[in-house]
C-alpha positions in Angstrom: 10.7 -97.8 61.0 7.3 -96.2 62.5 4.7 -95.2 59.8 1.7 -95.9 61.8 -0.3 -93.1 62.9 1.4 -91.4 66.1 0.4 -90.5 69.7 1.2 -86.8 70.2 1.3 -85.1 73.6 1.2 -81.0 72.9 1.9 -79.0 75.5 0.9 -75.3 75.4 -0.3 -72.3 78.0 -3.5 -71.9 76.4 -5.5 -73.1 73.6 -8.8 -71.5 71.4 -11.5 -70.8 72.4 -10.8 -70.2 76.0 -8.1 -67.8 75.1 -7.8 -66.1 71.8 -4.7 -65.4 70.5 -2.6 -66.7 67.7 -0.5 -69.3 69.8 -3.9 -70.8 71.2 -5.8 -71.1 67.4 -2.3 -72.6 65.9 -2.3 -75.3 68.9 -6.1 -76.0 68.4 -6.1 -76.2 64.7 -3.1 -78.3 64.7 -4.5 -80.7 67.1 -7.7 -80.7 65.3 -6.6 -81.3 61.9 -3.9 -84.0 63.0 -6.8 -86.0 64.9 -8.9 -85.9 61.5 -5.5 -87.6 60.0 -6.1 -90.6 62.7 -3.4 -89.4 65.2 -4.0 -89.4 68.9 -3.5 -86.1 70.3 -3.6 -85.0 73.9 -3.0 -81.3 75.1 -1.5 -80.2 78.4 -2.6 -77.0 79.3 -3.6 -74.6 82.1 -7.0 -73.4 83.0 -5.8 -69.8 83.0 -7.2 -69.3 86.7 -10.8 -70.5 85.4 -11.7 -73.2 88.1 -15.0 -73.9 86.1 -13.8 -75.3 83.1 -13.4 -79.5 83.4 -10.0 -81.1 84.0 -10.4 -83.4 81.0 -12.5 -82.7 78.0 -12.6 -84.4 74.6 -13.5 -82.0 71.5 -12.9 -81.7 67.9 -11.2 -84.9 67.7 -8.6 -84.4 70.5 -8.2 -84.5 74.3 -7.4 -81.5 76.6 -6.2 -81.9 80.3 -6.0 -78.8 82.1 -3.9 -78.0 85.2 -4.5 -75.2 87.8 -2.8 -72.0 87.3 -1.3 -71.1 90.4 0.5 -67.5 89.3 0.9 -65.8 86.5 4.4 -64.1 85.9 5.0 -61.5 83.2 2.0 -62.8 81.3 3.4 -66.3 81.8 1.2 -69.0 83.4 2.7 -71.0 86.4 1.0 -74.2 86.4 3.2 -76.9 88.3 0.6 -79.7 88.0 2.0 -80.4 84.3 5.2 -81.6 85.7 3.6 -84.8 86.9 1.3 -84.9 83.7 4.4 -84.7 81.5 6.5 -87.5 83.6 3.5 -89.9 83.8 2.4 -89.5 80.2 6.2 -88.9 78.5 6.7 -92.8 77.7 3.2 -93.6 76.5 3.5 -90.9 73.4 5.7 -90.9 70.3 6.4 -87.2 70.6 6.1 -84.1 72.7 5.2 -80.9 70.8 5.9 -77.7 73.2 5.0 -74.2 71.8 7.2 -71.3 72.3 10.7 -71.4 74.3 9.0 -68.5 76.3 6.5 -70.4 78.4 7.1 -72.2 81.7 5.6 -75.3 80.4 7.9 -75.3 77.6 10.8 -75.4 79.8 9.3 -78.4 81.9 8.9 -80.0 78.7 12.5 -79.5 77.9 13.4 -81.0 81.2 11.0 -84.0 81.3 11.8 -85.2 77.7 15.5 -85.6 79.1 14.8 -87.4 82.0 12.6 -89.6 80.2 14.5 -89.7 76.6 11.5 -88.4 74.9 11.4 -87.1 71.4 10.8 -83.1 71.5 9.9 -80.5 68.8 9.5 -76.9 69.8 7.7 -74.2 67.9 9.2 -70.9 67.9 6.3 -68.5 68.0 8.8 -65.2 68.1 12.1 -65.3 70.0 11.4 -62.2 71.8 8.6 -61.4 74.6 6.1 -58.8 73.9 5.7 -58.4 78.1 9.1 -58.9 79.5 11.7 -56.3 79.9 14.6 -56.2 77.5 17.0 -56.7 80.2 15.2 -60.0 81.8 15.0 -61.3 78.0 18.7 -60.8 77.5 19.3 -62.9 80.8 16.6 -65.2 79.8 17.3 -66.0 76.6 21.1 -66.6 77.1 20.4 -69.0 79.8 17.2 -70.8 80.2 15.8 -70.1 77.0 18.9 -71.4 75.1 18.5 -74.6 77.2 15.1 -75.2 76.4 15.4 -74.6 72.6 18.9 -76.8 72.5 17.2 -80.0 73.9 15.0 -80.2 71.2 15.1 -82.8 68.4 13.6 -80.2 66.3 12.5 -76.3 66.0 10.0 -75.5 64.0 10.0 -71.8 62.5 7.6 -69.6 59.9 10.3 -67.9 58.5 14.3 -68.0 57.2 14.6 -64.8 59.1 12.9 -66.2 62.1 15.6 -69.4 62.0 18.6 -67.0 61.3 17.8 -65.2 64.7 17.8 -68.4 66.4 21.3 -69.2 65.1 22.5 -65.7 66.0 21.7 -66.5 69.2 23.7 -69.7 69.4 20.8 -72.3 69.1 22.2 -75.6 67.6 19.1 -77.7 67.2 18.0 -78.4 63.8 15.4 -76.3 62.2 12.4 -77.0 59.9 11.0 -73.9 58.3 7.2 -74.3 57.8 4.7 -71.6 57.6 1.8 -70.8 59.7 -1.7 -71.6 58.4 -4.7 -70.2 57.7 -8.3 -71.3 56.5 -8.8 -69.3 53.0 -12.4 -71.1 53.4 -13.6 -69.2 56.4 -11.4 -65.8 56.0 -12.4 -65.0 52.5 -14.0 -61.5 51.5 -17.3 -61.0 50.4 -18.9 -60.1 46.8 -20.7 -56.8 47.9 -18.6 -54.0 48.9 -19.1 -52.7 52.9 -19.5 -49.1 53.0 -18.3 -49.1 56.7 -15.1 -46.5 57.0 -13.2 -48.6 59.6 -9.8 -49.0 60.8 -9.0 -52.1 62.8 -6.7 -53.5 65.8 -6.8 -56.8 66.8 -4.6 -58.0 69.7 -4.1 -58.3 73.3 -4.2 -55.0 75.0 -0.5 -55.0 76.2 2.4 -52.8 76.1 4.1 -55.2 73.5 1.2 -54.7 71.1 1.6 -50.9 71.5 -2.7 -50.2 70.6 -1.9 -46.6 72.2 0.2 -45.8 69.2 -2.4 -46.2 67.1 -4.9 -44.8 69.1 -2.5 -41.5 69.2 -2.3 -41.8 65.4 -5.9 -42.1 64.7 -6.3 -38.9 66.7 -4.5 -37.1 64.2 -6.7 -38.5 61.4 -10.2 -37.7 62.9 -10.1 -34.0 61.7 -9.6 -34.8 58.0 -11.6 -37.9 58.1 -14.4 -37.7 60.3 -16.5 -40.6 59.0 -13.9 -43.1 60.0 -14.3 -45.2 63.0 -11.5 -47.2 64.9 -12.4 -50.7 66.1 -10.0 -52.6 68.5 -10.7 -56.0 69.3 -9.0 -57.6 72.3 -8.8 -57.5 76.0 -5.9 -56.7 78.2 -4.4 -54.6 81.1 -4.2 -51.5 79.2 -8.0 -51.5 78.5 -8.7 -48.7 81.1 -5.8 -46.3 80.2 -6.8 -47.0 76.3 -9.9 -45.6 77.4 -8.4 -42.6 79.3 -6.5 -41.9 76.1 -9.5 -41.7 74.1 -11.3 -39.5 76.1 -8.2 -36.9 76.3 -8.2 -37.1 72.7 -12.1 -36.6 72.5 -12.4 -39.5 70.2 -14.2 -41.7 72.3 -17.4 -41.7 70.1 -15.3 -43.0 67.4 -13.4 -45.4 68.8 -15.3 -49.1 69.6 -13.5 -51.8 72.2 -15.1 -55.0 71.3 -13.3 -57.0 73.7 -12.1 -60.5 72.7 -14.2 -61.9 69.9 -14.6 -65.8 68.7 -12.7 -66.9 66.0 -15.7 -67.3 64.1 -16.6 -63.9 64.4 -13.4 -62.5 62.9 -14.1 -63.0 59.3 -17.2 -60.3 59.2 -15.2 -57.9 61.4 -12.2 -58.0 58.5 -14.3 -57.7 55.7 -15.9 -54.6 57.4 -12.9 -52.8 57.6 -10.6 -50.8 55.3 -7.3 -51.7 56.9 -5.9 -53.4 59.9 -3.2 -51.8 62.1 -1.0 -53.5 64.2 2.1 -51.8 65.7 3.5 -54.9 67.5 7.1 -54.4 68.9 7.6 -58.0 68.1 6.5 -61.1 66.3 7.6 -64.3 65.3 6.8 -63.8 61.8 3.9 -62.0 59.9 1.2 -62.2 62.5 -1.8 -64.7 62.0 -4.2 -61.5 62.3 -2.5 -59.9 59.2 -2.6 -63.1 57.3 -6.5 -63.3 58.4 -6.8 -59.6 57.2 -5.2 -60.4 54.1 -7.1 -63.7 53.4 -10.4 -60.9 53.3 -8.6 -58.6 50.9 -8.0 -56.2 53.8 -4.6 -54.6 53.6 -2.1 -54.1 56.8 0.1 -51.7 58.4 3.0 -52.7 60.6 6.2 -51.4 61.7 9.3 -53.0 60.1 10.5 -55.0 62.9 13.4 -57.6 62.3 11.2 -60.9 62.4 9.1 -59.6 59.4 10.1 -60.7 55.8 9.6 -57.2 54.2 9.4 -58.1 50.7 6.8 -60.8 51.3 4.9 -57.9 53.8 4.9 -55.3 51.0 2.6 -57.6 48.8 0.4 -56.9 51.1 0.7 -53.7 53.3 2.5 -50.9 54.4 5.5 -50.9 56.6 6.1 -47.7 58.9 8.3 -46.5 61.9 5.4 -47.6 64.5 5.0 -44.0 65.8 1.9 -42.4 65.8 2.9 -39.9 63.2 4.3 -42.9 61.3 0.9 -44.9 61.6 -0.9 -41.2 60.7 1.1 -41.2 57.3 0.5 -44.8 56.3 -2.9 -44.8 57.3 -3.5 -41.6 55.5 -1.7 -43.2 52.4 -4.1 -46.0 52.0 -7.2 -43.9 53.0 -6.6 -41.3 50.1 -5.4 -44.4 47.5 -8.3 -46.5 46.8 -6.3 -48.4 44.0 -3.3 -49.1 46.3 -5.9 -50.4 49.1 -7.5 -52.7 46.5 -4.5 -54.1 45.0 -2.7 -54.9 48.3 -5.7 -56.4 49.5 -5.9 -58.9 46.4 -2.4 -59.5 46.5 -2.2 -60.3 50.3 -4.7 -62.9 49.9 -2.7 -64.1 46.7 0.2 -64.5 49.3 -1.9 -66.4 51.9 -3.3 -68.6 49.1 0.0 -69.6 48.1 2.1 -69.7 51.0 0.1 -70.3 54.3 -2.2 -73.3 53.2 -3.2 -74.9 56.7 -3.0 -78.7 54.9 0.6 -78.2 53.9 1.2 -76.7 57.4 0.2 -79.9 59.4 1.6 -82.2 56.6 5.0 -80.6 56.7 4.6 -80.9 61.0 3.5 -84.1 60.7 6.4 -85.7 58.3 8.7 -83.8 60.6 7.5 -86.0 63.3 8.0 -89.3 61.8 11.5 -88.1 60.8 12.4 -87.6 64.4 10.6 -90.9 65.8 12.5 -92.7 63.3 16.0 -91.3 63.9 
């Protein structure tokens, strides 16, 4: 029975800080914290087209090995060099941990783990893609996606609902429910009241996140609440069209596009905002940006999508239908009701403190590694 420190080979499309996003931050924090526990962690990833980055880098206690991206299809990085890296390294590690069955690198991890008879775990960061068409997803999830997930010795899901979705799609691998983690010391409210009247969006500017729906909803608010500003944090292919939309609505002076901001900058952004709006089409569970906002006592608005645990979400926010009119109604409700906004902010932070501790996330994940290795 193995009880010694583990050698962990993590495989992911991108990681923080090169790419700011939920999966990348999750991978970075997990790798950093497991390294602090004494485990040997190596992360195989892509350069995302940036040839200036070193192929191998040691940082925050873990090793990062980058591979050349040769193409990007439907927001999916294709880096064939990872095949050789996986095959050569697989038997030198106790476990392979791949992230999201939607990624090319996870498909390859599943294949190589079978060839080398290696232990494989996969974190489900959402069953559905925010980028691919519905028809492509149906075919993919019934074939390659299903085969990838069923090759895992364990699958990690954030919520019981996410687990149920996998079972509904005939995924038979053992599943562990382990919540995502948030650092409540970094993401915390300030004692002083901020007078900024600001609505916030955080995410990649692509169709699946639907930032255009928020802009249209905000456009309905400006006559009633001329002092409110909309801050949009993130970058992506929709940026030019979103700026054009702001000009068409004559709200360009009230909307700020910041581009991507660093993880360290985000706590202040949440604190300066009255509320967060995320009109996304699909998520793995309650999104990381919502939990970060809650940790700063900032309430949130989201569509009532099937992956969301509505009972939990309503403790820190309002669910709407995701349309511009639905967003308008929900934002207006929170703007008008200071007490509701304060209550949702307070209970949202309590939810994060109770349910989304990073220490517990890492501990449970690592315990599952040992179970898999010792089977």
